[in-house]
Structures are given as C-alpha cells and as structure tokens.
N, C-alpha and C positions, 0 to 999 in steps of 0.2 A: 491538391496534394502535389508537393514536389519530387523530384527524381534525382537520383545521382547517376553518373554514368561509370561504368567499370571498364577500363581499358585492358587489353591484352599486352604482351609483353612487346609487341611491333606497334604499338600505339593506337590499334584501330578499336572503336567501341565494341564491346561484346553485349552488354545487356544494360537496360536502365533499371535502376533499383528504387522502387517508391520510397521515400522518405515519410513514414506516416507518424513516428514517435522520435524523441530525442535521441533515443540510443541507436537509431538507424543512421546517424550522423557519424558514429564512431566507425572507422575502418575495421574491416574483419567480417567474419561469419561464425563459424562455430566457436573458435577460441574467444571471439568478442563476447557471444553470447554466454559463453560460461562465465567468463570473467565478470560480466555484467550482473549476471545471476547471483555469484559468490558475493561480489561486492553489495548487492542490495540484501542479500540475508544478513551479512554483518551489520548493515545500516539498521536493519529491522531489529537485531539483537541488542545493539546500543541504544536504540530508541526505546525499546522494550524494558531495558533495565534502568532507564532513567524514569523511575516512577516514585510517586509519592502516595503511600498508604492513608486512608482515611479511616477514621475510629468507627463511622457508623455504617460501613458497607466494605464487603471483602473484594470489591473491585477497586483498584487503586488509579490514580491519575497516571497516565503514561503518555509517551509522545509515539506510541506504535502506530495509533491510527494514522497520525500524519505520515510516518514513514511509509505506511502500505500506499496511502494516497499518492505520495511523490514519486515512490518506486513504480506504481501503476501507470502514472502519467508518463514518466520517462521511458520505462522499457516496454510498455504495451502488454496486452493481457497475457501472451503466452510466457514470456520471461518473468513478469510479475508474478504470475501463478506459480512458477516454478521456484522462484526465491521465497515466497511466502509459504508454499508447501515444504520446502526444506527446512525453513524456520519452525514449522509446526512438527514435523518429523524429528529434528534434533531435540525439540523440547519434550516430546512424547517418549522418546529412547533415553532420556535421562540427563541431557545437556541443561544446566540451569541457565536457560537462554529467556525465560518468560519473566515478566514482572515480579519483583519480589523474590527472584530466584526460583519460583516454582518449577516443578518438571512434572511430568506424566500428564495425566487428563483429569484426575479425580480431586478438581478444584472448581470453585464457584464461577470463577472468570473464564474457564476454558472455552465457553461458547463465543466469546469474543475473539479469540485466538482464530477458530475455525472461520469467523467473520471475516478476518483478515484476507484470506485467501479468496473469499467470494467477493470482497470488496476490490481487491487488487484485480481480479478478472474483469468486473465492471468498469472501474475507472481506466484500466488499460484499454478496453475494448472502445469506451468513449474518446480515449486519447486518439486511438487509431482513426475515428471518424472527425477528428479536429477539434475536439472540445477543449484541447488543452492550448489552444492557440489564442483564446479570449479570456478576459478576467471573469465576465460574466458566466461563461459555459464551464470554465473550470471551477468557479465557484459551485455551480449546480451540479457538477460531476462529483466534487468532495462531499457536498451533502449526501447526495444519493448513496455514496460508498460509506458516509456515516450511518446512514439509515440501515443499510446492510448489516454493518457491524453489529449495531444496537439490536437489531431483530434476531440475529443469531445469538448474540450474547444473552438476550432475556429468554430465549427458547431454551437455554441452558439452565440460566440463574434460578428461574422460578421453579422448575420441578427438583432441581439439585437442591435448593434451600426449603422446599416445601411451603412457599409462600404464594399469596396472590399477585395478580398482575400489578395492582396498586403498590404494594411493597417492592416488587420488582423494579417498577420505574422509580420509586423513590432511592432505591439502591443502586441501580444500574444504567439510569439514563439522566434523570434531573441534576444530579451533581455534576454533571459533565458538560451541560450544555454551553456555558459560557466559554470554557476551554476549547470545545470544539468549534464555536464561533471564531476563536483567534486562530484556530489551526486552518480553518476554511479560508481565513483573510490570508495568512500565508501561502499557503498554496495557490490560491487564485491569483495572487501577484507574482510569486515565484516562478511558475512554470511558464506562463506566458512571456516573462520577462528573460527568461533563459532562451526562448526561441528569438528573440529580437539581439541577444547579446552573443549567441554562439556562432561561430563562423560557418558559412555553408561551403560545401566542396563543390 
C-alpha cells in the first residue's frame, strides 16, 4: 500500500495518507469525495440507461453492472456504496434513472438494482485490499460482484414473477453470461492499467 504525504503551509509533513484505491490519488477530502460520488452516480445513470430490452425476459441488457464494478474499484467501498445508494434512491423517488426508464421499485428487475449497492461494497472492499492492481484479482473481484448482483436479482425476480428457480435462471442469468464475460475482461484490464498510467503524487 502506497502513501501520500500532506504538507502544511510551511512545507512540513503533516500526515501520510494511505492510497488504497484510485480515488485516493485525487487531491482533496470531503469536497473531493462528494464530487466523486456524484460523478459515479452520473456514470451509473448513463450506464443503466444504455439498455437493450430482450423479448423473452423483463431484465434488459445494460452496462450498469460494469459501471458498478468500475466505480467500486475506483472509489472504494464507502464512496461506491454512497454513489450506488444515491442511484437507488433517485430511482425509487421517481427519477427515470433505471434501465428502460423504469422508476420506483415494483418491477421485475429491481433486485438487480439492490444488488448494485451490495456489489459496489464488495468490489470496493476488495480494491482497498489491492485486488484492483492485477488483472487476475480484478477479474475475480468482478466475477464475485456479478454473483452478488445475480443473487440479489434472482431473489427478487423469482417471487415477483411467481416462477421457479429454473425459469428465473433462464430469464435473469443465462442470457447475460456472455456479456458479463466481456465486462469482466474490460474491468480486469482497465483498472490495473489505470494504476500504471495514472501519475503518482
């Protein structure tokens, strides 16, 4: 774990701040965190709205899972949960931020939205322990985050539609596995690469 040194106005070191995730390289404290949370929420809104409906399932293809993984890895657990929680709150209160412009909570894919916050917490925590520095570990973190999203989604989808687990898997998991494999590849390459390219302070 690397650290950054904060200096006082007279140029003497004050404290060394640990750099655990990419966001820690951005100067600032509370104002920085607020800006990052709002920017990450905006990213989730955009990713969620880039959606492709499928005729055989109420769950659309979207980039929201990738957005959650990237924000979790970049921001760490606390800030990532704040951004995904804000995203969830906006949608529940009526803002059309969810895939297909859905609002509220009474729709079949709402469990996946809940899973975003859980996945953000998990991926963010793993990133804080260095899992975002290597391709292999970042790939595993992404896969684990996806499992959390699927588990939460199925836990809502199956009783909401009144179907069995097999039907739930056919509608809410299997159609998305190839896309999630591509998302895993993107996240596993992009985040460690960012660590190599970003200037250190």
